[in-house]
Legacy VTK file of the C-alpha trace (Angstrom):
# vtk DataFile Version 3.0
C-alpha trace
ASCII
DATASET POLYDATA
POINTS 217 float
63.764 7.462 -3.230
62.062 4.392 -1.721
60.916 4.728 1.882
60.913 1.858 4.390
59.129 1.809 7.759
60.991 -0.060 10.444
59.167 -1.170 13.585
61.379 -1.564 16.610
60.493 -3.232 19.940
62.876 -1.699 22.451
66.654 -1.965 22.791
68.465 -5.197 23.615
68.169 -8.828 22.529
66.508 -10.175 25.665
63.748 -7.557 26.157
63.694 -5.384 23.027
64.979 -5.193 19.466
68.138 -7.109 18.708
70.594 -4.287 18.265
72.818 -5.944 15.627
69.806 -6.954 13.535
68.316 -3.481 13.807
71.511 -1.668 12.786
72.251 -4.153 10.006
68.720 -3.504 8.697
69.089 0.253 8.775
72.535 0.053 7.131
71.328 -2.266 4.396
68.421 0.060 3.618
70.696 3.048 3.197
73.314 1.087 1.216
70.546 0.140 -1.173
69.750 3.781 -1.827
66.505 3.858 0.173
65.606 5.715 3.326
63.957 4.632 6.561
61.822 5.888 9.400
61.720 4.022 12.708
58.537 3.445 14.687
57.685 1.682 17.993
54.697 1.206 20.202
54.539 3.811 22.971
53.881 1.212 25.706
55.663 -0.240 28.737
58.063 -3.160 28.051
56.863 -6.576 29.248
59.839 -6.549 31.599
63.511 -5.437 31.786
66.366 -7.876 31.580
69.925 -7.339 32.875
71.924 -8.227 29.758
74.975 -9.086 31.863
73.370 -11.583 34.145
70.239 -12.500 32.191
68.129 -11.800 35.280
64.955 -9.744 35.378
65.331 -6.248 36.902
62.770 -4.446 39.077
62.301 -1.387 36.883
59.973 -0.220 34.168
60.962 1.025 30.710
59.019 2.308 27.691
59.387 0.487 24.363
59.587 3.618 22.233
61.927 5.433 24.597
64.288 2.453 24.582
64.034 1.985 20.781
65.024 5.636 20.434
68.503 4.581 21.551
68.884 2.592 18.345
67.387 5.224 16.091
69.402 8.075 17.646
66.180 9.716 18.819
64.541 9.775 15.431
61.484 7.662 16.093
57.705 7.986 15.963
54.892 6.123 17.724
53.513 3.287 15.656
50.080 4.888 15.870
51.445 7.429 13.387
52.589 4.821 10.869
50.561 4.842 7.655
51.427 2.316 4.964
50.357 4.873 2.344
53.451 6.919 3.243
55.933 4.064 2.673
56.967 1.548 0.039
57.760 -1.313 2.443
57.938 -2.473 6.033
60.648 -4.303 7.963
60.502 -5.644 11.512
63.804 -6.710 13.126
63.845 -9.466 15.758
65.012 -9.728 19.340
62.832 -11.005 22.150
61.066 -7.600 22.168
59.314 -8.674 18.953
57.882 -11.641 20.862
57.310 -9.766 24.128
56.416 -6.164 23.221
55.049 -6.287 19.660
53.198 -9.469 20.365
53.089 -11.973 23.270
54.456 -15.043 21.463
57.171 -15.468 24.088
54.455 -16.042 26.695
51.409 -17.384 24.789
53.065 -19.279 21.938
50.577 -20.301 19.285
47.804 -18.527 21.209
49.545 -15.155 20.995
48.080 -11.852 19.906
49.719 -8.769 18.368
49.709 -5.300 19.944
46.635 -3.679 18.288
48.504 -0.669 16.980
51.296 -2.798 15.547
48.783 -5.175 13.999
46.865 -2.306 12.434
50.049 -0.939 10.812
51.197 -4.370 9.547
47.722 -5.173 8.225
47.817 -1.908 6.206
50.972 -3.055 4.397
49.391 -6.435 3.775
46.124 -5.010 2.443
47.972 -2.608 0.181
50.120 -5.466 -1.166
53.323 -3.676 -0.118
56.350 -5.845 0.692
57.240 -6.632 4.273
60.296 -8.274 5.878
60.280 -10.030 9.209
63.571 -11.013 10.885
64.554 -13.608 13.526
61.568 -14.229 15.856
59.453 -11.427 14.352
58.002 -13.880 11.757
55.905 -15.255 14.640
53.601 -12.340 13.841
53.206 -13.230 10.174
50.381 -15.795 10.635
48.405 -13.153 12.546
48.759 -10.607 9.718
48.272 -12.761 6.629
45.938 -15.563 5.585
46.475 -19.244 6.371
49.221 -20.897 4.342
51.585 -17.880 4.330
55.217 -18.940 3.840
57.565 -17.974 6.664
60.704 -19.051 8.488
62.304 -18.665 11.903
65.200 -20.945 10.835
65.216 -24.558 11.962
64.037 -24.591 15.594
61.453 -27.414 15.609
59.349 -26.175 18.567
59.047 -22.611 17.264
58.357 -23.853 13.757
55.592 -26.108 15.112
53.957 -23.124 16.838
53.961 -21.113 13.568
52.470 -24.101 11.773
49.761 -24.343 14.417
49.036 -20.657 13.883
48.480 -21.254 10.182
51.827 -20.525 8.540
53.623 -22.786 6.079
56.950 -22.920 7.863
60.028 -23.494 5.674
63.397 -24.408 7.234
65.985 -21.904 6.198
69.781 -21.451 6.765
71.110 -18.307 8.363
72.363 -16.822 5.104
69.136 -17.214 3.155
65.529 -15.946 3.062
62.030 -17.327 2.479
59.794 -15.390 0.107
56.033 -15.629 -0.118
55.783 -14.047 -3.544
51.975 -13.779 -3.659
51.870 -11.755 -0.462
55.295 -10.112 -0.814
56.428 -11.313 2.615
60.062 -12.139 3.282
61.615 -13.691 6.406
65.135 -14.677 7.481
66.455 -16.434 10.640
69.273 -13.995 11.590
70.108 -14.610 15.276
67.701 -17.515 15.531
70.683 -19.279 13.939
73.536 -16.758 13.575
76.719 -17.293 15.536
78.136 -13.873 14.632
77.149 -10.445 13.335
78.681 -11.395 9.965
76.443 -14.442 9.682
73.395 -12.389 10.634
74.247 -9.764 8.009
74.107 -12.215 5.135
70.406 -13.033 5.502
69.443 -9.498 6.490
71.150 -8.030 3.439
69.263 -10.502 1.237
65.987 -9.698 2.972
66.360 -5.926 2.623
67.378 -6.201 -1.054
64.471 -8.501 -1.779
61.948 -6.279 0.028
63.135 -3.323 -2.044
63.039 -5.385 -5.257
59.401 -6.187 -4.617
58.345 -2.545 -4.273
56.497 -1.191 -7.288
LINES 1 218
217 0 1 2 3 4 5 6 7 8 9 10 11 12 13 14 15 16 17 18 19 20 21 22 23 24 25 26 27 28 29 30 31 32 33 34 35 36 37 38 39 40 41 42 43 44 45 46 47 48 49 50 51 52 53 54 55 56 57 58 59 60 61 62 63 64 65 66 67 68 69 70 71 72 73 74 75 76 77 78 79 80 81 82 83 84 85 86 87 88 89 90 91 92 93 94 95 96 97 98 99 100 101 102 103 104 105 106 107 108 109 110 111 112 113 114 115 116 117 118 119 120 121 122 123 124 125 126 127 128 129 130 131 132 133 134 135 136 137 138 139 140 141 142 143 144 145 146 147 148 149 150 151 152 153 154 155 156 157 158 159 160 161 162 163 164 165 166 167 168 169 170 171 172 173 174 175 176 177 178 179 180 181 182 183 184 185 186 187 188 189 190 191 192 193 194 195 196 197 198 199 200 201 202 203 204 205 206 207 208 209 210 211 212 213 214 215 216
């Protein structure tokens, strides 16, 4: 049975992993006959957002502890993720991907990736194992792969320009489709960068998961 590592970034669209995207990813993996293991960095969140009001809250939360809500407690620190143990990697979106896995939300094209997350992602890249990045998570792709890597965040011009500045070849993509860099086995899809509903988000995510699994040896 194929095994997929899933890196989460907290719990909640505004400060962690997008919950719909995360669950759709896990569901698609299992429906395809594969299995998954969730990972997350064991670090403080950048900040905590009240998802009712959209305002920042004066409390501290841990990325892995919050991500455990999505994985029903079955989660490991990303420091324990070894690409040799898995066939593929998938990173769901949500602002946590741009705040906790990297700092794209703050630094834009000058962003850096959490060192432990980057180490894990680079392992999959160096071993030529397929990887899928969803929603805003593709902002990390240019920091993992060489210049000219194909990627998409959908059609947002400013975000696309930042990825281009970072060295990616950005390709506009509708919500129900994916962009594949076949040479590097990297797949991305817009999901809630464009989706107006969970049904719309599921179409691209299902394609991404199926394509990632198809590219495994």
